[in-house]
C-alpha positions, 0 to 999 in steps of 0.5 A, a space after each residue: 519718794 518724797 522728803 519731809 523737811 523737819 525745820 520746826 522744833 514743834 509740831 502738832 502731836 501725830 502729824 509727822 508719822 502721817 506726813 512720813 507715810 505720805 512722803 513715801 508716795 512716788 508722786 510727792 516731792 517735798 512736805 514741808 510743815 509750817 506755821 502753827 496757830 491757834 484755831 477758833 473751834 475745836 477738833 477732837 482728832 487729827 484732821 488734814 485738809 487741802 486748802 489752796 493751790 500753790 505754784 509747786 503743789 498745794 497748801 493743807 491745814 492740819 487741826 487738832 484740838 484748838 491748834 492749827 498748823 499749815 502744811 506745804 505739799 510739793 507734788 504733780 497730783 491733782 487736788 482730788 488725787 492727793 485728797 484721796 491719798 491724804 484720807 488714806 493716811 488720816 
């Protein structure tokens, strides 16, 4: 079971409940929501997609409307396994 780090006072609406469910998986170590930014396009609903591999896991991008937020996921899962897990809760 992983740990969800809540170090920001603001997050994309609806992101935290999804990350809490994701953190319950035995293969997830830590989930850290990070920087919030403005995106050019629009996304009508909350979408989480994997971006790049990091030293300890993967960086994901959560998008809703014109807002984007980085999410760092520390795990030993492969990219395909993590993508499948995210799609289950998304």
